[in-house]
SEGU-567010 format. One record per residue (C-alpha): residue number from 1; x, y, z; residue in one letter. Coordinates in steps of 0.001 Angstrom, whole numbers, plus 500000, padded with zeros to 6 digits. Each point is the difference from the previous one (the first is absolute). Example, Ala and Ser with C-alpha at 12.3 -4.5 7.8 and 13.67 -1.06 7.14 Angstrom:
2
{rec 1,{512300,495500,507800},'A'} {rec 2,{501370,503440,499340},'S'} 
***
This chain:
176
{rec 1,{521593,497287,516768},'M'} {rec 2,{496365,500679,499300},'S'} {rec 3,{499354,500742,496359},'R'} {rec 4,{497034,502156,500828},'F'} {rec 5,{500901,503358,501484},'Q'} {rec 6,{497345,502489,501023},'D'} {rec 7,{501045,503625,500134},'I'} {rec 8,{498471,501734,503013},'P'} {rec 9,{498264,503239,498925},'P'} {rec 10,{502379,502098,502116},'D'} {rec 11,{503004,498475,498152},'A'} {rec 12,{498627,500596,496489},'M'} {rec 13,{501473,502458,497561},'S'} {rec 14,{497782,502897,498961},'A'} {rec 15,{499091,498168,496759},'D'} {rec 16,{499207,496783,501869},'Q'} {rec 17,{497876,501900,502516},'K'} {rec 18,{498017,501641,497183},'T'} {rec 19,{499270,496597,498430},'V'} {rec 20,{499148,498544,503410},'F'} {rec 21,{497616,502875,500808},'D'} {rec 22,{498312,499717,496596},'N'} {rec 23,{499531,496251,500420},'L'} {rec 24,{498539,500343,503479},'V'} {rec 25,{497718,502858,498873},'A'} {rec 26,{498761,498082,496963},'G'} {rec 27,{499779,496471,501336},'R'} {rec 28,{499962,500420,503770},'G'} {rec 29,{503244,498074,500390},'R'} {rec 30,{503161,499063,498152},'I'} {rec 31,{499412,496725,498167},'L'} {rec 32,{502620,497251,500138},'A'} {rec 33,{501670,500481,496587},'P'} {rec 34,{500409,503710,500667},'Y'} {rec 35,{501885,499156,503168},'R'} {rec 36,{502565,498471,497618},'V'} {rec 37,{499750,502561,497189},'W'} {rec 38,{500252,503050,502311},'I'} {rec 39,{503744,499386,500037},'H'} {rec 40,{499759,501520,496500},'S'} {rec 41,{497468,502779,500639},'P'} {rec 42,{499623,501257,496430},'E'} {rec 43,{499317,496481,498715},'A'} {rec 44,{497646,499342,502933},'A'} {rec 45,{498064,503148,499133},'S'} {rec 46,{499582,498911,496375},'K'} {rec 47,{498980,496485,501038},'M'} {rec 48,{497436,501448,502411},'E'} {rec 49,{498354,502011,497221},'A'} {rec 50,{499832,496932,497769},'L'} {rec 51,{498817,497713,502806},'G'} {rec 52,{497261,502413,501016},'T'} {rec 53,{498797,500263,496404},'Y'} {rec 54,{499940,496224,499540},'L'} {rec 55,{498215,499362,503282},'N'} {rec 56,{497551,502926,499974},'K'} {rec 57,{499282,501131,496430},'R'} {rec 58,{500825,497095,497723},'S'} {rec 59,{497718,498530,497339},'H'} {rec 60,{500492,496678,501811},'L'} {rec 61,{497719,498797,502782},'T'} {rec 62,{501407,499149,503416},'R'} {rec 63,{499371,496306,499294},'R'} {rec 64,{501926,500199,496726},'E'} {rec 65,{502831,501863,501696},'I'} {rec 66,{500295,497490,502841},'D'} {rec 67,{500030,497017,497632},'M'} {rec 68,{502676,501567,497790},'A'} {rec 69,{502077,500841,503084},'I'} {rec 70,{499776,496393,501198},'L'} {rec 71,{501353,498819,496646},'V'} {rec 72,{503002,502323,500431},'V'} {rec 73,{500501,499191,503690},'A'} {rec 74,{499963,496275,499281},'S'} {rec 75,{502432,500359,497099},'H'} {rec 76,{502467,501920,502189},'W'} {rec 77,{499330,497845,503083},'N'} {rec 78,{499043,502952,502176},'S'} {rec 79,{498102,498672,503051},'P'} {rec 80,{499198,503438,501418},'Y'} {rec 81,{498297,501140,496776},'V'} {rec 82,{498174,496671,499639},'M'} {rec 83,{498697,500280,503555},'Y'} {rec 84,{498905,503629,499581},'A'} {rec 85,{498148,499448,496733},'H'} {rec 86,{498298,496775,501010},'I'} {rec 87,{498665,501934,502971},'K'} {rec 88,{499026,502966,497836},'Q'} {rec 89,{498451,497807,497294},'G'} {rec 90,{497826,498275,502582},'M'} {rec 91,{498724,503444,500968},'G'} {rec 92,{498972,500453,496364},'E'} {rec 93,{497849,496868,499969},'G'} {rec 94,{502494,497451,498695},'L'} {rec 95,{500328,496826,502043},'T'} {rec 96,{503228,498800,501562},'R'} {rec 97,{499801,496962,497705},'E'} {rec 98,{499706,502200,496897},'Q'} {rec 99,{502903,502180,501066},'L'} {rec 100,{502210,497076,500926},'E'} {rec 101,{499244,498443,496608},'A'} {rec 102,{501068,503257,498320},'V'} {rec 103,{503144,500096,502146},'R'} {rec 104,{500778,496379,499122},'D'} {rec 105,{499580,500516,496250},'G'} {rec 106,{496767,498042,499752},'Q'} {rec 107,{496714,501010,498455},'T'} {rec 108,{498170,502176,502473},'A'} {rec 109,{497120,497918,501275},'I'} {rec 110,{496618,501536,499265},'G'} {rec 111,{501169,503052,498045},'L'} {rec 112,{497372,500734,497379},'T'} {rec 113,{500643,503609,499016},'D'} {rec 114,{501684,499920,496548},'P'} {rec 115,{501915,503194,500756},'R'} {rec 116,{501402,498661,503302},'E'} {rec 117,{501002,496777,498247},'I'} {rec 118,{501679,501957,497192},'A'} {rec 119,{501979,502185,502422},'I'} {rec 120,{501083,496898,501897},'L'} {rec 121,{501074,498267,496760},'E'} {rec 122,{501808,503126,498765},'L'} {rec 123,{501820,500376,503309},'S'} {rec 124,{501160,496393,499949},'R'} {rec 125,{501146,500144,496381},'E'} {rec 126,{501962,503215,500552},'I'} {rec 127,{501593,498910,503287},'V'} {rec 128,{500906,496616,498493},'D'} {rec 129,{501863,501803,497219},'G'} {rec 130,{497683,499069,497157},'S'} {rec 131,{500066,502020,496813},'K'} {rec 132,{496359,500601,499213},'L'} {rec 133,{498926,498903,496537},'S'} {rec 134,{497985,502490,497971},'D'} {rec 135,{496938,497879,500715},'E'} {rec 136,{500534,500036,503776},'R'} {rec 137,{500705,503729,499955},'F'} {rec 138,{496759,500616,498068},'A'} {rec 139,{498140,497739,502456},'H'} {rec 140,{501192,502064,502962},'F'} {rec 141,{499226,503311,498292},'V'} {rec 142,{496487,498757,499219},'E'} {rec 143,{499392,498669,503535},'R'} {rec 144,{501480,502786,502120},'I'} {rec 145,{500714,502962,497691},'G'} {rec 146,{503232,501856,499464},'R'} {rec 147,{499851,502156,503178},'P'} {rec 148,{499689,496914,502236},'A'} {rec 149,{502664,498194,497945},'L'} {rec 150,{502434,502886,500489},'A'} {rec 151,{499233,500215,503711},'E'} {rec 152,{500370,496254,500486},'T'} {rec 153,{503512,500202,498540},'L'} {rec 154,{500848,502955,502238},'I'} {rec 155,{498507,498229,503030},'L'} {rec 156,{502116,496907,499329},'L'} {rec 157,{503154,502107,499842},'G'} {rec 158,{499149,502024,503087},'Y'} {rec 159,{499172,496923,502057},'Y'} {rec 160,{503143,498258,498788},'T'} {rec 161,{501832,502816,501788},'S'} {rec 162,{497800,499547,503081},'V'} {rec 163,{500490,496219,500055},'A'} {rec 164,{503755,500268,499569},'L'} {rec 165,{500305,502660,502701},'A'} {rec 166,{498084,497863,502468},'M'} {rec 167,{501845,496781,499110},'R'} {rec 168,{503509,501427,499840},'I'} {rec 169,{499529,501793,503334},'H'} {rec 170,{498449,496911,501654},'D'} {rec 171,{496894,501938,501004},'M'} {rec 172,{498269,497740,502514},'P'} {rec 173,{496447,498876,499377},'V'} {rec 174,{497758,501320,502783},'P'} {rec 175,{498801,497463,502555},'A'} {rec 176,{496741,498497,498779},'Q'} 
***
């Protein structure tokens, strides 16, 4: 039995069809995690609002987002998400080597922006289960500010859901 099960639009409930139509209208297509989440249309709708905010209006840059996502995807061993955000990160000017280093838990080669480094460090410490000391917390607040700190935490949680959905449903990595 295939774990992944698409619902054809003509077989969707009214609630699923509404979510599907909103996703296609807003993003031009239904992204992979929503193909899993649409089985719970109300939850999928809420996740779509959060995902759109994080990806379109966040205080975080696309580079920061992609690096944080790679930390999560690596932690949860989610090949589909790793593939997608290495590809996306390269489109944002990061090299494959930098992104693979992030994915592999190494220092990102050639990163010089203190804010990017801080978001990467924060993401790793949170995903690894560290309890931030007062000093580390103050360091992150000083480097990235409270809005970006809050959004990094939300991003890590959201993409944990994405990574788990893709891994648990054995979403295949597109041919490269």
